[in-house]
C-alpha positions in Angstrom: -18.5 32.8 -58.4 -20.0 30.4 -60.8 -17.2 30.8 -63.3 -14.8 30.4 -60.7 -16.4 27.1 -59.4 -16.4 26.1 -62.9 -12.7 26.5 -63.4 -11.7 24.7 -60.2 -13.7 21.7 -61.1 -11.2 20.1 -63.4 -8.4 20.4 -60.8 -10.5 19.1 -57.9 -11.8 16.0 -59.8 -9.6 14.1 -62.1 -11.5 11.8 -64.3 -9.8 8.5 -65.4 -10.2 6.8 -68.7 -12.4 3.8 -68.2 -9.8 1.9 -70.4 -7.1 2.5 -68.1 -9.2 1.4 -65.0 -10.1 -1.8 -66.6 -6.5 -2.6 -67.8 -5.3 -1.9 -64.1 -8.3 -4.1 -62.7 -7.5 -7.0 -65.0 -3.8 -6.9 -64.3 -4.5 -6.9 -60.5 -6.9 -9.7 -60.8 -4.4 -11.7 -62.9 -1.6 -11.2 -60.3 -3.8 -12.2 -57.4 -5.0 -15.2 -59.4 -1.4 -16.4 -59.9 -0.5 -15.7 -56.2 -3.6 -17.9 -55.3 -2.4 -20.7 -57.6 1.2 -20.4 -56.4 0.1 -20.7 -52.7 -2.2 -23.6 -53.6 0.4 -25.5 -55.4 3.0 -24.8 -52.6 0.6 -26.4 -50.2 -0.2 -29.2 -52.2 3.5 -30.1 -52.4 4.2 -29.7 -48.8 1.3 -32.0 -48.1 2.6 -34.7 -50.3 6.0 -34.5 -48.8 5.0 -34.1 -45.1 4.9 -38.0 -44.1 7.8 -39.1 -46.5 10.7 -39.0 -44.1 12.7 -36.6 -46.2 12.4 -39.1 -49.4 13.2 -42.4 -47.8 9.6 -43.5 -48.0 9.3 -42.4 -51.7 12.0 -44.5 -52.9 9.7 -47.4 -52.8 6.5 -45.7 -53.9 6.9 -44.6 -57.6 3.1 -43.5 -57.3 3.9 -40.9 -54.6 7.1 -40.0 -56.4 5.2 -39.3 -59.7 2.7 -37.2 -57.4 5.4 -35.1 -56.0 7.2 -34.4 -59.2 3.9 -33.4 -60.8 3.4 -30.8 -57.9 7.0 -29.7 -58.5 6.6 -29.2 -62.2 3.3 -27.2 -61.6 5.2 -24.9 -59.2 8.1 -24.6 -61.8 5.7 -23.3 -64.5 4.0 -20.9 -62.2 7.6 -19.4 -61.3 8.8 -19.6 -64.9 10.8 -16.5 -65.7 11.5 -15.5 -62.1 14.8 -14.8 -60.8 16.2 -17.3 -58.2 19.9 -16.8 -58.1 20.2 -13.5 -56.5 21.0 -12.5 -52.7 17.8 -14.2 -51.4 19.4 -17.6 -52.4 21.9 -17.1 -49.6 20.8 -19.0 -46.5 21.0 -22.2 -44.5 18.4 -24.4 -46.2 17.3 -27.6 -44.5 16.2 -30.6 -46.3 12.5 -31.6 -46.4 12.5 -34.1 -49.3 14.8 -35.4 -52.0 15.3 -38.0 -54.5 19.2 -38.0 -54.2 20.3 -41.5 -53.5 23.5 -40.6 -51.7 21.9 -38.3 -49.2 19.2 -40.6 -48.7 21.5 -43.6 -48.2 23.7 -41.8 -45.5 20.5 -40.6 -43.8 19.1 -44.1 -43.7 22.3 -46.1 -42.8 23.7 -43.6 -40.0 22.5 -46.2 -37.4 25.4 -48.5 -38.6 27.7 -45.9 -36.9 25.8 -46.0 -33.8 23.9 -42.6 -34.5 21.2 -41.0 -36.5 21.2 -38.2 -38.9 20.1 -34.7 -37.8 19.6 -31.9 -40.0 20.6 -32.1 -43.6 21.6 -28.7 -44.9 22.7 -26.8 -47.9 24.4 -23.5 -47.0 24.8 -21.1 -49.8 26.6 -17.8 -49.9 26.2 -16.1 -53.4 28.5 -13.3 -52.7 31.2 -15.5 -51.8 30.3 -18.0 -54.3 30.4 -21.1 -51.9 28.0 -24.0 -51.1 28.3 -26.3 -48.4 26.3 -29.6 -48.3 26.0 -30.8 -44.8 24.6 -33.8 -42.9 24.7 -33.6 -39.3 24.9 -36.2 -36.6 24.0 -35.0 -33.2 25.6 -34.2 -30.9 29.0 -33.7 -32.4 29.2 -35.4 -35.8 29.1 -33.9 -39.2 29.8 -34.7 -42.8 30.1 -31.7 -45.2 31.1 -31.1 -48.8 32.5 -27.8 -49.8 32.1 -26.5 -53.3 32.4 -23.2 -55.4 29.5 -21.9 -57.2 29.1 -19.8 -60.4 25.7 -18.0 -61.1 24.9 -19.2 -64.9 21.8 -17.9 -65.4 18.4 -16.5 -63.7 17.8 -19.9 -62.3 21.0 -22.1 -62.9 23.9 -22.3 -60.7 27.1 -24.3 -61.5 29.0 -25.9 -58.8 32.4 -27.8 -58.4 33.2 -29.8 -55.3 36.5 -28.8 -53.7 36.7 -30.9 -50.6 34.8 -33.0 -48.1 35.3 -34.1 -44.6 33.6 -36.6 -42.0 34.1 -35.1 -38.7 33.6 -36.3 -35.0 34.0 -34.6 -31.6 37.9 -35.1 -31.5 38.7 -36.6 -35.0 38.1 -36.1 -38.6 38.6 -37.9 -41.9 39.1 -36.0 -45.0 37.9 -37.1 -48.4 38.8 -36.0 -51.9 36.5 -33.7 -53.9 34.3 -35.7 -56.4 32.8 -34.0 -59.4 31.0 -30.8 -60.5 27.4 -30.2 -62.2 24.6 -27.8 -61.9 21.1 -27.1 -60.3 18.1 -25.0 -61.2 16.3 -23.4 -58.4 12.9 -23.6 -60.2 11.0 -22.0 -57.2 12.0 -19.7 -54.3 10.1 -17.7 -51.9 10.6 -16.5 -48.3 9.9 -20.0 -47.0 11.1 -22.8 -49.3 13.2 -23.6 -52.4 12.6 -26.2 -55.0 15.6 -27.6 -57.1 16.1 -29.8 -59.9 19.6 -30.7 -60.8 21.9 -32.1 -63.8 21.0 -35.7 -62.8 17.1 -35.3 -62.8 17.1 -35.4 -59.0 14.7 -33.2 -57.0 15.4 -31.5 -53.8 12.9 -29.4 -51.5 14.3 -27.2 -48.7 13.0 -24.7 -46.2 14.8 -21.8 -44.6 16.5 -23.1 -41.4 15.5 -21.1 -38.3 19.5 -20.7 -37.8 22.6 -20.4 -39.6 25.1 -23.0 -39.7 28.7 -22.2 -39.8 31.7 -24.7 -40.1 33.4 -25.2 -37.0 37.1 -24.5 -37.3 
């Protein structure tokens, strides 16, 4: 019986290499630390932009802009090497903050047309290689710019504008396409996306609670 018990022991108890256990523990701790840093940086960024009226206030506050850009750079460093141009990029994204002067101008001056800007959206479909930039003017107005996209790398997307239109309830005014460029999604998760583009502008968006589709 003693011999039988002795033979079974190695099968019942698998002794691990201490070095292997240490390596796994170190890897887990490192991964956990990076996740904690990322969440902290994300909350820092969201707190900084929370009261900036989508970037309108930041235009006249260079110190605040610098703080926000530093927070974005910190997130980009933590996400370095990640892939942000896959299927998870496809979504209806809603503007939280930007430095893009054209968008901010339209948001700010919407009152001149007797309205105000609603959600500002970016609708991306990676599979169909399309991107629509959309500014809504509730209840019926919308300005959107259509573009085609091409995945250039793990973080970069090239785009070319194809058409634009300003549309009301019973009318629309087409505009010619105007330009091309690229943007890098420097951070992407289930909640937000952070972008830097060819002109050095920044964009922070979240996943909208709805899917926007162009009215035909």
